[in-house]
C-alpha positions in Angstrom: 26.7 -2.1 4.0 24.4 -0.3 1.5 20.8 -1.7 1.0 20.1 -3.5 -2.3 18.3 -2.0 -5.2 15.5 -3.4 -7.2 16.3 -4.9 -10.4 12.8 -4.1 -12.6 12.4 -7.6 -14.7 9.7 -8.9 -16.9 9.1 -12.7 -17.2 9.1 -13.8 -21.2 8.9 -17.1 -20.2 8.8 -19.7 -17.7 9.1 -23.6 -18.3 7.7 -26.6 -16.4 10.4 -29.5 -15.9 8.2 -33.1 -16.3 9.5 -36.0 -13.9 8.3 -39.4 -14.5 8.7 -41.7 -11.3 9.1 -45.4 -11.6 5.1 -45.7 -9.8 4.1 -44.2 -13.0 3.5 -40.7 -10.9 4.5 -37.6 -13.1 5.9 -34.5 -11.4 6.4 -31.0 -12.9 8.5 -28.5 -11.5 9.4 -24.9 -11.7 11.4 -22.1 -10.0 9.6 -18.8 -10.0 11.5 -15.6 -10.0 9.6 -13.5 -7.7 12.4 -10.6 -6.9 16.0 -9.4 -8.1 18.2 -7.1 -6.1 21.7 -6.0 -6.5 24.1 -3.8 -4.9 23.7 0.1 -5.9 27.4 0.3 -7.2 27.2 -2.7 -9.6 26.1 -2.1 -13.0 23.0 -3.8 -14.4 24.9 -6.4 -16.0 26.9 -6.9 -12.8 27.8 -10.4 -11.3 26.5 -9.8 -7.9 22.6 -10.2 -8.1 20.8 -11.8 -5.2 17.6 -13.4 -6.2 14.2 -14.7 -4.5 12.1 -17.6 -5.7 9.8 -20.0 -4.9 10.4 -23.8 -6.4 6.4 -25.1 -7.2 5.9 -28.5 -7.7 2.6 -30.1 -9.0 1.8 -34.0 -9.5 
């Protein structure tokens, strides 16, 4: 298996999802994309990507 290649990207927009809980608490969450990788023989618009993310939650 050959090593994966980094796919350069620029985040254009990141949005928060808002969750209103029954006790009045409001949570905001979003996925932060950290890294995108692909096999070297797949075109840039192929479907064999690997992504690294974080899921961030604030109250």
